[in-house]
C-alpha positions, -999 to +999 in steps of 0.1 A: +223-488-367+203-505-389+177-489-412+145-510-400+157-500-364+156-463-372+124-463-386+112-480-354+129-455-335+117-426-354+082-440-357+080-440-316+094-405-312+066-389-340+037-410-325+016-380-324+038-356-339+051-343-371+061-375-380+103-377-390+101-411-401+079-402-431+092-365-436+103-361-475+133-346-487+119-319-508+132-309-537+126-272-555+086-275-559+070-306-545+035-321-528+037-350-509+010-377-504+020-391-467+004-411-438+001-436-408-022-464-404-024-484-371-051-508-362-057-536-336-078-552-310-076-544-272-089-559-241-103-530-214-104-551-179-130-529-161-151-502-188-179-487-167-178-521-145-174-542-173-145-559-191-146-553-231-129-566-264-129-541-289-112-529-321-095-500-316-072-477-341-049-447-338-035-463-307+005-469-310+003-440-339-022-417-351-040-429-382-042-403-407-030-387-441-017-355-452-006-335-480+028-313-475+040-290-497+070-267-503+080-241-533+111-227-536+114-187-537+149-185-540+176-169-518+166-198-492+132-186-486+098-212-492+063-211-491+052-242-469+020-260-464+008-290-445-029-306-445-035-334-422-070-358-420-072-379-391-097-409-393-112-440-380-107-476-396-137-488-372-161-465-394-141-445-419-155-416-405-135-382-398-122-373-362-100-344-348-124-320-360-132-331-400-114-331-429-079-313-424-086-309-383-056-323-375-032-297-393-039-275-414-013-244-421+005-228-443+036-201-438+072-191-451+106-209-441+135-193-442+173-209-437+183-177-419+152-165-402+130-196-392+095-205-397+064-187-395+029-205-404-006-196-397-040-218-392-052-250-373-016-261-358-004-277-326+011-258-293+044-263-282+036-290-253+036-311-285+064-296-306+086-290-278+082-322-257+064-350-279+079-344-313+109-345-297+110-376-286+106-362-248+078-382-241+083-416-226+043-426-239+060-426-272+081-456-261+060-477-245+026-481-265+012-447-275-020-431-269-036-450-241-001-443-223-009-406-220-016-391-188-053-390-181-056-406-149-085-403-119-094-366-123-127-362-130-134-329-120-106-313-142-135-292-161-117-289-194-143-270-222-152-290-249-133-320-239-146-356-250-142-366-214-137-333-192-100-342-184-084-361-214-055-353-222-051-327-196-013-321-199-019-314-239+010-338-247-011-361-266-017-334-292-042-304-291-050-285-319-052-242-315-072-228-339-065-192-358-029-194-351-002-180-358+035-196-350+071-189-351+100-210-348+135-198-350+161-217-370+185-239-352+216-221-329+242-241-318+210-270-314+190-243-295+154-233-312+130-212-300+090-209-305+061-187-299+025-191-309-007-170-306-044-176-314-066-151-323-100-157-301-122-141-328-149-130-298-166-097-310-159-069-276-136-095-258-101-098-274-089-122-246-119-150-249-109-179-269-073-170-275-042-190-269-005-185-265+023-209-261+063-207-258+087-234-268+123-241-264+143-272-275+180-283-275+195-313-298+229-321-296+239-358-310+224-388-291+208-356-265+177-335-266+156-315-241+124-294-244+103-269-224+070-258-228+040-230-216+006-228-229-024-206-218-057-210-235-087-191-230-117-210-237-149-191-254-172-210-227-198-192-203-174-192-176-144-181-196-125-209-185-086-203-186-061-233-186-025-230-180+004-261-187+040-263-187+061-291-188+100-299-195+112-332-208+147-347-224+159-380-241+192-400-246+199-427-267+232-449-256+237-476-280+208-499-288+188-480-254+167-450-259+161-434-227+130-407-224+118-385-192+091-357-190+073-337-158+039-319-170+014-299-152-021-284-156-040-260-137-074-245-145-080-211-134-118-211-135-126-239-106-090-244-090-082-277-104-045-289-107-028-319-115+010-331-123+028-364-137+062-375-143+071-403-164+106-422-171+109-448-196+126-467-223+132-488-255+159-515-258+168-533-292+173-572-285+178-572-321+174-551-354+135-564-356+128-564-320+124-540-295+107-534-260+093-503-246+084-497-209+074-466-189+062-454-153+040-427-148+031-407-116+002-387-113-014-367-089-042-337-081-046-311-060-078-309-034-098-298-061-094-329-077-098-349-046-061-353-038-066-381-064-035-400-076-024-426-096+005-452-107+006-466-144+029-489-160+032-498-195+051-526-217+052-532-256+069-554-277+076-545-313+087-568-342+093-549-375+086-566-405+099-543-429+109-502-428+074-493-431+053-520-411+056-536-378+031-559-350+034-553-319+018-568-283+011-540-256-003-537-221-006-509-196-022-510-162-030-478-139-035-483-099-055-449-085-060-440-049-088-449-027-122-439-041-110-429-073-114-441-108-089-446-132-090-437-170-067-445-199-062-418-226-081-426-258-112-441-239-132-410-249-169-420-239-188-386-226-185-378-189-158-405-185-180-433-188-152-458-196-137-450-165-130-480-143-153-487-116-127-499-094-092-481-084-078-504-113-077-503-149-055-526-173-056-526-215-039-556-235-035-548-270-020-565-302-017-544-335-002-533-363+011-501-380+026-488-412+036-457-424+033-443-461 
């Protein structure tokens, strides 16, 4: 596999993750500046009843910069930290919670005992599924392709729409958390996380817990994750997610599939989705990614369901930079209104007024 093709594959698998394509090889004591940038123009067929041409960024990959550091403490033990700040090109403003709202953690990493970190960090729905390349959306267009669908009544507190990223695979931060990840043993890794709620008199409110397991051997990998979040809202809303996924590479073809769920214990809303996708390299600098997703809600979500298909053509300009043309379309059940991840107007104002919604996008992304 050529170096250009390797970059493209890794960039896809790390679309909203730790980004293996730009992970530096640390020496004894280092601090590294790194990041990803993405910008382009999108056409939305039906956004609140109207079509729309819009400048949009952070779609194929999130736009952010970060500082990652390591200090060698001897005996296979290192002090590590990671600070990431996500922003938008359209205004230059910060998103994902402000400065270093994307990631802000510090910890210890041992060759023998694993890694323990504390701060603002992602749960294992990201770490075991998205970051490991087990989510088809990373092969076929990025943020627009992650499941959202016609689930207006899901009821996630402090959420841009109330149901955006209901399965947590497009990356959701967990504040005030402590995370442990074991070393790799014959390809297996296990992890656990707990977030302290910080609510006086109520140990449970505002807390979260997450668990994950991954296995990697050559061209094959798989992961499983569970997350439970107790929101500090007036309803004491609790949402549970679990999911499984896998990926496999066969020469120039890279495949991935996943199945994820979300359940709001407060209002009974529940949904699941299954996705399958792949990316094929026609040449060292040209690839085509595609995916199919089926989403289904229960009675509390009006039994809504949707079918979604995505396609992305990538052309690699260099080891760091590529341009792309992508399209995604979603068809929802009668009486339902589809919505793509990344369209974030409050209360779902960007949802389609019909059963259909489509996006065509031209963009460019680069890494540093």
